[in-house]
N, CA, C and O atoms as CSV, one atom per row, in Angstrom:
chain,resi,resn,atom,element,x,y,z
A,1,UNK,N,N,-2.763,-7.317,-6.852
A,1,UNK,CA,C,-3.001,-6.898,-5.488
A,1,UNK,C,C,-2.630,-8.046,-4.545
A,1,UNK,O,O,-3.067,-9.186,-4.700
A,2,UNK,N,N,-1.828,-7.698,-3.592
A,2,UNK,CA,C,-1.412,-8.700,-2.608
A,2,UNK,C,C,-2.229,-8.598,-1.326
A,2,UNK,O,O,-2.526,-9.615,-0.700
A,3,UNK,N,N,-2.594,-7.384,-0.932
A,3,UNK,CA,C,-3.251,-7.185,0.355
A,3,UNK,C,C,-4.747,-6.917,0.242
A,3,UNK,O,O,-5.522,-7.353,1.093
A,4,UNK,N,N,-5.154,-6.208,-0.794
A,4,UNK,CA,C,-6.555,-5.817,-0.921
A,4,UNK,C,C,-7.311,-6.779,-1.840
A,4,UNK,O,O,-6.925,-6.990,-2.991
A,5,UNK,N,N,-8.372,-7.347,-1.323
A,5,UNK,CA,C,-9.286,-8.178,-2.110
A,5,UNK,C,C,-10.680,-7.598,-1.886
A,5,UNK,O,O,-11.180,-7.589,-0.761
A,6,UNK,N,N,-11.299,-7.120,-2.946
A,6,UNK,CA,C,-12.568,-6.412,-2.832
A,6,UNK,C,C,-13.749,-7.358,-2.939
A,6,UNK,O,O,-13.752,-8.287,-3.747
A,7,UNK,N,N,-14.750,-7.106,-2.109
A,7,UNK,CA,C,-16.030,-7.800,-2.170
A,7,UNK,C,C,-17.056,-6.816,-2.711
A,7,UNK,O,O,-17.076,-5.648,-2.321
A,8,UNK,N,N,-17.901,-7.295,-3.606
A,8,UNK,CA,C,-18.945,-6.473,-4.203
A,8,UNK,C,C,-20.287,-6.857,-3.606
A,8,UNK,O,O,-20.643,-8.034,-3.566
A,9,UNK,N,N,-21.033,-5.856,-3.141
A,9,UNK,CA,C,-22.390,-6.091,-2.662
A,9,UNK,C,C,-23.322,-5.121,-3.371
A,9,UNK,O,O,-22.938,-4.013,-3.747
A,10,UNK,N,N,-24.538,-5.565,-3.538
A,10,UNK,CA,C,-25.567,-4.791,-4.220
A,10,UNK,C,C,-26.589,-4.342,-3.193
A,10,UNK,O,O,-26.753,-4.976,-2.151
A,11,UNK,N,N,-27.268,-3.257,-3.485
A,11,UNK,CA,C,-28.339,-2.801,-2.605
A,11,UNK,C,C,-29.588,-2.558,-3.439
A,11,UNK,O,O,-29.539,-2.563,-4.669
A,12,UNK,N,N,-30.677,-2.353,-2.773
A,12,UNK,CA,C,-31.947,-2.179,-3.464
A,12,UNK,C,C,-32.039,-0.851,-4.206
A,12,UNK,O,O,-32.926,-0.679,-5.042
A,13,UNK,N,N,-31.134,0.099,-3.918
A,13,UNK,CA,C,-31.195,1.408,-4.568
A,13,UNK,C,C,-30.208,1.552,-5.725
A,13,UNK,O,O,-29.889,2.670,-6.129
A,14,UNK,N,N,-29.725,0.436,-6.259
A,14,UNK,CA,C,-28.806,0.412,-7.409
A,14,UNK,C,C,-27.454,1.048,-7.130
A,14,UNK,O,O,-26.733,1.393,-8.067
A,15,UNK,N,N,-27.098,1.210,-5.880
A,15,UNK,CA,C,-25.764,1.660,-5.511
A,15,UNK,C,C,-24.993,0.433,-5.050
A,15,UNK,O,O,-25.408,-0.265,-4.125
A,16,UNK,N,N,-23.878,0.182,-5.698
A,16,UNK,CA,C,-23.063,-0.977,-5.373
A,16,UNK,C,C,-21.980,-0.566,-4.380
A,16,UNK,O,O,-21.588,0.600,-4.321
A,17,UNK,N,N,-21.505,-1.532,-3.604
A,17,UNK,CA,C,-20.437,-1.287,-2.649
A,17,UNK,C,C,-19.301,-2.253,-2.941
A,17,UNK,O,O,-19.502,-3.463,-3.041
A,18,UNK,N,N,-18.109,-1.696,-3.074
A,18,UNK,CA,C,-16.878,-2.472,-3.198
A,18,UNK,C,C,-16.066,-2.185,-1.952
A,18,UNK,O,O,-15.748,-1.031,-1.664
A,19,UNK,N,N,-15.725,-3.242,-1.203
A,19,UNK,CA,C,-15.017,-3.027,0.057
A,19,UNK,C,C,-13.871,-4.005,0.211
A,19,UNK,O,O,-13.988,-5.189,-0.106
A,20,UNK,N,N,-12.755,-3.478,0.709
A,20,UNK,CA,C,-11.595,-4.315,1.015
A,20,UNK,C,C,-11.045,-3.912,2.366
A,20,UNK,O,O,-11.086,-2.742,2.748
A,21,UNK,N,N,-10.527,-4.900,3.087
A,21,UNK,CA,C,-9.907,-4.649,4.382
A,21,UNK,C,C,-8.597,-5.428,4.437
A,21,UNK,O,O,-8.523,-6.582,4.015
A,22,UNK,N,N,-7.580,-4.783,4.959
A,22,UNK,CA,C,-6.296,-5.450,5.154
A,22,UNK,C,C,-5.815,-5.133,6.557
A,22,UNK,O,O,-5.807,-3.973,6.970
A,23,UNK,N,N,-5.418,-6.153,7.286
A,23,UNK,CA,C,-4.873,-5.983,8.622
A,23,UNK,C,C,-3.458,-6.551,8.609
A,23,UNK,O,O,-3.256,-7.753,8.431
A,24,UNK,N,N,-2.486,-5.668,8.801
A,24,UNK,CA,C,-1.086,-6.072,8.706
A,24,UNK,C,C,-0.290,-5.484,9.867
A,24,UNK,O,O,-0.771,-4.637,10.620
A,25,UNK,N,N,0.913,-5.954,9.979
A,25,UNK,CA,C,1.855,-5.362,10.921
A,25,UNK,C,C,2.298,-4.013,10.361
A,25,UNK,O,O,2.217,-3.776,9.156
A,26,UNK,N,N,2.758,-3.148,11.227
A,26,UNK,CA,C,3.203,-1.803,10.833
A,26,UNK,C,C,4.215,-1.862,9.694
A,26,UNK,O,O,4.192,-1.001,8.814
A,27,UNK,N,N,5.095,-2.848,9.689
A,27,UNK,CA,C,6.130,-2.958,8.665
A,27,UNK,C,C,5.554,-3.145,7.261
A,27,UNK,O,O,6.208,-2.790,6.280
A,28,UNK,N,N,4.354,-3.691,7.147
A,28,UNK,CA,C,3.721,-3.921,5.847
A,28,UNK,C,C,2.712,-2.836,5.478
A,28,UNK,O,O,2.146,-2.866,4.385
A,29,UNK,N,N,2.485,-1.901,6.359
A,29,UNK,CA,C,1.467,-0.875,6.138
A,29,UNK,C,C,1.740,-0.053,4.877
A,29,UNK,O,O,0.803,0.259,4.143
A,30,UNK,N,N,2.977,0.299,4.611
A,30,UNK,CA,C,3.304,1.088,3.416
A,30,UNK,C,C,2.911,0.347,2.140
A,30,UNK,O,O,2.461,0.972,1.180
A,31,UNK,N,N,3.072,-0.959,2.118
A,31,UNK,CA,C,2.695,-1.748,0.937
A,31,UNK,C,C,1.177,-1.753,0.744
A,31,UNK,O,O,0.690,-1.698,-0.385
A,32,UNK,N,N,0.442,-1.820,1.843
A,32,UNK,CA,C,-1.027,-1.753,1.757
A,32,UNK,C,C,-1.436,-0.395,1.208
A,32,UNK,O,O,-2.279,-0.312,0.315
A,33,UNK,N,N,-0.849,0.658,1.732
A,33,UNK,CA,C,-1.211,2.002,1.279
A,33,UNK,C,C,-0.819,2.235,-0.178
A,33,UNK,O,O,-1.478,3.008,-0.872
A,34,UNK,N,N,0.232,1.586,-0.649
A,34,UNK,CA,C,0.599,1.682,-2.062
A,34,UNK,C,C,-0.506,1.069,-2.930
A,34,UNK,O,O,-0.821,1.597,-3.996
A,35,UNK,N,N,-1.091,-0.039,-2.476
A,35,UNK,CA,C,-2.207,-0.631,-3.208
A,35,UNK,C,C,-3.422,0.289,-3.184
A,35,UNK,O,O,-4.107,0.436,-4.196
A,36,UNK,N,N,-3.693,0.907,-2.040
A,36,UNK,CA,C,-4.801,1.863,-1.935
A,36,UNK,C,C,-4.590,2.993,-2.936
A,36,UNK,O,O,-5.514,3.362,-3.662
A,37,UNK,N,N,-3.389,3.539,-2.976
A,37,UNK,CA,C,-3.083,4.639,-3.902
A,37,UNK,C,C,-3.229,4.204,-5.354
A,37,UNK,O,O,-3.684,4.982,-6.192
A,38,UNK,N,N,-2.848,2.970,-5.656
A,38,UNK,CA,C,-2.989,2.444,-7.022
A,38,UNK,C,C,-4.458,2.409,-7.437
A,38,UNK,O,O,-4.805,2.820,-8.544
A,39,UNK,N,N,-5.313,1.920,-6.553
A,39,UNK,CA,C,-6.741,1.822,-6.851
A,39,UNK,C,C,-7.354,3.221,-6.980
A,39,UNK,O,O,-8.132,3.469,-7.901
A,40,UNK,N,N,-7.012,4.128,-6.073
A,40,UNK,CA,C,-7.557,5.482,-6.145
A,40,UNK,C,C,-7.064,6.222,-7.390
A,40,UNK,O,O,-7.814,6.994,-7.987
A,41,UNK,N,N,-5.816,5.994,-7.784
A,41,UNK,CA,C,-5.288,6.617,-9.000
A,41,UNK,C,C,-6.041,6.103,-10.225
A,41,UNK,O,O,-6.348,6.871,-11.137
A,42,UNK,N,N,-6.337,4.801,-10.243
A,42,UNK,CA,C,-7.128,4.245,-11.348
A,42,UNK,C,C,-8.501,4.912,-11.397
A,42,UNK,O,O,-8.955,5.314,-12.468
A,43,UNK,N,N,-9.164,5.033,-10.250
A,43,UNK,CA,C,-10.496,5.629,-10.206
A,43,UNK,C,C,-10.462,7.066,-10.729
A,43,UNK,O,O,-11.342,7.472,-11.488
A,44,UNK,N,N,-9.465,7.821,-10.330
A,44,UNK,CA,C,-9.336,9.202,-10.801
A,44,UNK,C,C,-9.052,9.253,-12.300
A,44,UNK,O,O,-9.599,10.099,-13.007
A,45,UNK,N,N,-8.204,8.357,-12.783
A,45,UNK,CA,C,-7.854,8.350,-14.204
A,45,UNK,C,C,-9.039,7.942,-15.078
A,45,UNK,O,O,-9.267,8.527,-16.136
A,46,UNK,N,N,-9.782,6.948,-14.635
A,46,UNK,CA,C,-10.881,6.413,-15.443
A,46,UNK,C,C,-12.194,7.172,-15.261
A,46,UNK,O,O,-12.990,7.265,-16.196
A,47,UNK,N,N,-12.423,7.707,-14.082
A,47,UNK,CA,C,-13.698,8.354,-13.763
A,47,UNK,C,C,-13.474,9.720,-13.121
A,47,UNK,O,O,-14.255,10.149,-12.271
A,48,UNK,N,N,-12.403,10.402,-13.531
A,48,UNK,CA,C,-12.104,11.724,-13.005
A,48,UNK,C,C,-13.265,12.689,-13.240
A,48,UNK,O,O,-13.902,12.666,-14.293
A,49,UNK,N,N,-13.524,13.509,-12.276
A,49,UNK,CA,C,-14.617,14.463,-12.391
A,49,UNK,C,C,-15.988,13.872,-12.134
A,49,UNK,O,O,-16.996,14.576,-12.197
A,50,UNK,N,N,-16.027,12.563,-11.840
A,50,UNK,CA,C,-17.310,11.898,-11.603
A,50,UNK,C,C,-17.396,11.345,-10.188
A,50,UNK,O,O,-18.221,10.478,-9.902
A,51,UNK,N,N,-16.540,11.849,-9.306
A,51,UNK,CA,C,-16.547,11.415,-7.908
A,51,UNK,C,C,-17.514,12.274,-7.109
A,51,UNK,O,O,-17.538,13.497,-7.243
A,52,UNK,N,N,-18.301,11.621,-6.284
A,52,UNK,CA,C,-19.253,12.293,-5.421
A,52,UNK,C,C,-20.347,11.319,-5.045
A,52,UNK,O,O,-20.275,10.143,-5.404
A,53,UNK,N,N,-21.345,11.773,-4.341
A,53,UNK,CA,C,-22.413,10.865,-3.912
A,53,UNK,C,C,-23.091,10.169,-5.101
A,53,UNK,O,O,-23.623,10.825,-5.997
A,54,UNK,N,N,-23.061,8.856,-5.091
A,54,UNK,CA,C,-23.641,8.087,-6.190
A,54,UNK,C,C,-25.142,8.327,-6.273
A,54,UNK,O,O,-25.714,8.330,-7.363
A,55,UNK,N,N,-25.782,8.528,-5.123
A,55,UNK,CA,C,-27.222,8.778,-5.128
A,55,UNK,C,C,-27.576,10.104,-5.806
A,55,UNK,O,O,-28.735,10.343,-6.145
A,56,UNK,N,N,-26.561,10.970,-6.003
A,56,UNK,CA,C,-26.767,12.232,-6.713
A,56,UNK,C,C,-26.342,12.150,-8.173
A,56,UNK,O,O,-26.264,13.171,-8.857
A,57,UNK,N,N,-26.067,10.935,-8.654
A,57,UNK,CA,C,-25.730,10.741,-10.062
A,57,UNK,C,C,-24.256,10.629,-10.383
A,57,UNK,O,O,-23.898,10.503,-11.553
A,58,UNK,N,N,-23.388,10.671,-9.384
A,58,UNK,CA,C,-21.957,10.498,-9.625
A,58,UNK,C,C,-21.647,9.013,-9.819
A,58,UNK,O,O,-22.453,8.151,-9.470
A,59,UNK,N,N,-20.471,8.725,-10.379
A,59,UNK,CA,C,-20.096,7.339,-10.663
A,59,UNK,C,C,-19.518,6.619,-9.451
A,59,UNK,O,O,-19.660,5.403,-9.316
A,60,UNK,N,N,-18.865,7.376,-8.570
A,60,UNK,CA,C,-18.211,6.715,-7.439
A,60,UNK,C,C,-17.888,7.704,-6.327
A,60,UNK,O,O,-17.817,8.915,-6.535
A,61,UNK,N,N,-17.698,7.150,-5.161
A,61,UNK,CA,C,-17.189,7.876,-4.011
A,61,UNK,C,C,-16.457,6.854,-3.152
A,61,UNK,O,O,-16.639,5.651,-3.345
A,62,UNK,N,N,-15.653,7.294,-2.230
A,62,UNK,CA,C,-14.918,6.332,-1.404
A,62,UNK,C,C,-14.745,6.841,0.017
A,62,UNK,O,O,-14.883,8.028,0.313
A,63,UNK,N,N,-14.437,5.886,0.876
A,63,UNK,CA,C,-14.082,6.175,2.264
A,63,UNK,C,C,-12.874,5.321,2.604
A,63,UNK,O,O,-12.842,4.130,2.295
A,64,UNK,N,N,-11.890,5.923,3.233
A,64,UNK,CA,C,-10.680,5.223,3.648
A,64,UNK,C,C,-10.535,5.373,5.152
A,64,UNK,O,O,-10.494,6.485,5.678
A,65,UNK,N,N,-10.456,4.239,5.836
A,65,UNK,CA,C,-10.254,4.228,7.283
A,65,UNK,C,C,-8.944,3.516,7.590
A,65,UNK,O,O,-8.676,2.438,7.060
A,66,UNK,N,N,-8.136,4.120,8.442
A,66,UNK,CA,C,-6.887,3.509,8.895
A,66,UNK,C,C,-6.925,3.503,10.412
A,66,UNK,O,O,-7.036,4.552,11.047
A,67,UNK,N,N,-6.831,2.302,10.990
A,67,UNK,CA,C,-6.887,2.168,12.441
A,67,UNK,C,C,-5.623,1.473,12.928
A,67,UNK,O,O,-5.262,0.395,12.455
A,68,UNK,N,N,-4.964,2.112,13.880
A,68,UNK,CA,C,-3.784,1.516,14.504
A,68,UNK,C,C,-4.263,0.725,15.719
A,68,UNK,O,O,-4.865,1.275,16.641
A,69,UNK,N,N,-3.983,-0.574,15.699
A,69,UNK,CA,C,-4.471,-1.496,16.718
A,69,UNK,C,C,-3.348,-1.849,17.697
A,69,UNK,O,O,-2.179,-1.530,17.480
A,70,UNK,N,N,-3.737,-2.503,18.753
A,70,UNK,CA,C,-2.770,-2.979,19.740
A,70,UNK,C,C,-1.830,-3.997,19.111
A,70,UNK,O,O,-2.201,-4.701,18.172
A,71,UNK,N,N,-0.633,-4.069,19.626
A,71,UNK,CA,C,0.324,-5.075,19.177
A,71,UNK,C,C,0.997,-4.748,17.856
A,71,UNK,O,O,1.615,-5.620,17.245
A,72,UNK,N,N,0.885,-3.493,17.403
A,72,UNK,CA,C,1.559,-3.111,16.166
A,72,UNK,C,C,0.806,-3.442,14.891
A,72,UNK,O,O,1.397,-3.417,13.811
A,73,UNK,N,N,-0.469,-3.750,14.981
A,73,UNK,CA,C,-1.287,-4.050,13.808
A,73,UNK,C,C,-1.933,-2.772,13.284
A,73,UNK,O,O,-2.262,-1.865,14.048
A,74,UNK,N,N,-2.109,-2.719,11.967
A,74,UNK,CA,C,-2.795,-1.601,11.323
A,74,UNK,C,C,-3.869,-2.189,10.414
A,74,UNK,O,O,-3.586,-3.060,9.591
A,75,UNK,N,N,-5.097,-1.711,10.566
A,75,UNK,CA,C,-6.202,-2.166,9.736
A,75,UNK,C,C,-6.609,-1.035,8.799
A,75,UNK,O,O,-6.877,0.087,9.231
A,76,UNK,N,N,-6.650,-1.350,7.518
A,76,UNK,CA,C,-7.035,-0.404,6.482
A,76,UNK,C,C,-8.308,-0.923,5.833
A,76,UNK,O,O,-8.378,-2.077,5.409
A,77,UNK,N,N,-9.320,-0.054,5.760
A,77,UNK,CA,C,-10.573,-0.406,5.084
A,77,UNK,C,C,-10.818,0.636,4.005
A,77,UNK,O,O,-10.867,1.834,4.283
A,78,UNK,N,N,-10.971,0.166,2.766
A,78,UNK,CA,C,-11.276,1.035,1.642
A,78,UNK,C,C,-12.627,0.614,1.092
A,78,UNK,O,O,-12.813,-0.534,0.689
A,79,UNK,N,N,-13.570,1.549,1.076
A,79,UNK,CA,C,-14.923,1.265,0.622
A,79,UNK,C,C,-15.298,2.232,-0.488
A,79,UNK,O,O,-15.158,3.447,-0.344
A,80,UNK,N,N,-15.775,1.682,-1.594
A,80,UNK,CA,C,-16.300,2.480,-2.694
A,80,UNK,C,C,-17.804,2.329,-2.740
A,80,UNK,O,O,-18.320,1.217,-2.637
A,81,UNK,N,N,-18.518,3.440,-2.894
A,81,UNK,CA,C,-19.904,3.434,-3.339
A,81,UNK,C,C,-19.800,3.624,-4.839
A,81,UNK,O,O,-19.062,4.491,-5.305
A,82,UNK,N,N,-20.535,2.817,-5.604
A,82,UNK,CA,C,-20.282,2.813,-7.041
A,82,UNK,C,C,-21.546,2.632,-7.868
A,82,UNK,O,O,-22.502,1.975,-7.456
A,83,UNK,N,N,-21.516,3.237,-9.044
A,83,UNK,CA,C,-22.531,2.965,-10.051
A,83,UNK,C,C,-22.194,1.622,-10.690
A,83,UNK,O,O,-21.087,1.113,-10.516
A,84,UNK,N,N,-23.131,1.051,-11.420
A,84,UNK,CA,C,-22.878,-0.211,-12.128
A,84,UNK,C,C,-21.733,-0.045,-13.117
A,84,UNK,O,O,-20.909,-0.948,-13.263
A,85,UNK,N,N,-21.669,1.086,-13.792
A,85,UNK,CA,C,-20.601,1.350,-14.764
A,85,UNK,C,C,-19.232,1.312,-14.085
A,85,UNK,O,O,-18.304,0.679,-14.589
A,86,UNK,N,N,-19.108,1.982,-12.952
A,86,UNK,CA,C,-17.843,1.997,-12.219
A,86,UNK,C,C,-17.486,0.591,-11.745
A,86,UNK,O,O,-16.348,0.153,-11.909
A,87,UNK,N,N,-18.453,-0.119,-11.157
A,87,UNK,CA,C,-18.186,-1.458,-10.626
A,87,UNK,C,C,-17.731,-2.416,-11.728
A,87,UNK,O,O,-16.818,-3.213,-11.512
A,88,UNK,N,N,-18.351,-2.348,-12.891
A,88,UNK,CA,C,-17.948,-3.218,-14.006
A,88,UNK,C,C,-16.529,-2.903,-14.459
A,88,UNK,O,O,-15.732,-3.815,-14.681
A,89,UNK,N,N,-16.209,-1.626,-14.597
A,89,UNK,CA,C,-14.860,-1.237,-15.005
A,89,UNK,C,C,-13.837,-1.624,-13.938
A,89,UNK,O,O,-12.736,-2.070,-14.261
A,90,UNK,N,N,-14.201,-1.454,-12.675
A,90,UNK,CA,C,-13.323,-1.817,-11.565
A,90,UNK,C,C,-13.015,-3.310,-11.596
A,90,UNK,O,O,-11.858,-3.716,-11.495
A,91,UNK,N,N,-14.049,-4.112,-11.735
A,91,UNK,CA,C,-13.845,-5.567,-11.767
A,91,UNK,C,C,-12.988,-5.979,-12.950
A,91,UNK,O,O,-12.164,-6.884,-12.822
A,92,UNK,N,N,-13.161,-5.337,-14.098
A,92,UNK,CA,C,-12.338,-5.663,-15.268
A,92,UNK,C,C,-10.870,-5.288,-15.020
A,92,UNK,O,O,-9.964,-6.015,-15.429
A,93,UNK,N,N,-10.645,-4.169,-14.358
A,93,UNK,CA,C,-9.288,-3.707,-14.114
A,93,UNK,C,C,-8.571,-4.484,-13.018
A,93,UNK,O,O,-7.356,-4.673,-13.076
A,94,UNK,N,N,-9.333,-4.937,-12.011
A,94,UNK,CA,C,-8.715,-5.550,-10.834
A,94,UNK,C,C,-9.220,-6.964,-10.574
A,94,UNK,O,O,-9.219,-7.421,-9.431
A,95,UNK,N,N,-9.645,-7.649,-11.608
A,95,UNK,CA,C,-10.144,-9.019,-11.439
A,95,UNK,C,C,-9.074,-9.881,-10.783
A,95,UNK,O,O,-7.899,-9.844,-11.148
A,96,UNK,N,N,-9.521,-10.655,-9.807
A,96,UNK,CA,C,-8.628,-11.565,-9.106
A,96,UNK,C,C,-9.067,-12.985,-9.385
A,96,UNK,O,O,-10.258,-13.287,-9.315
A,97,UNK,N,N,-8.121,-13.869,-9.701
A,97,UNK,CA,C,-8.514,-15.252,-9.968
A,97,UNK,C,C,-9.115,-15.898,-8.727
A,97,UNK,O,O,-8.717,-15.596,-7.602
A,98,UNK,N,N,-10.073,-16.786,-8.944
A,98,UNK,CA,C,-10.656,-17.521,-7.820
A,98,UNK,C,C,-9.624,-18.448,-7.220
A,98,UNK,O,O,-8.770,-18.997,-7.916
A,99,UNK,N,N,-9.721,-18.610,-5.906
A,99,UNK,CA,C,-8.753,-19.497,-5.200
A,99,UNK,C,C,-9.055,-20.929,-5.504
A,99,UNK,O,O,-8.365,-21.823,-5.014
């Protein structure tokens, strides 16, 4: 992943959040969206049929926001609500080396 770097946060209700944001010029937006599609395709392949509200027992759900900003910038935010099982598999699949 070149554009998306996910941060994991925990909550008191055992629902984890994985969130990434990328802000790029319009010319790079297609590359960001290709990464988004790669991550969503992985989620569907690995946890297909288990998408929905995590608080209702599903493994994962997501929200994708795309905002066109002034000056030709585009901000993409991809947020997953996740079970521990999903978050562990996600981290194994998309682990990024520490800087």
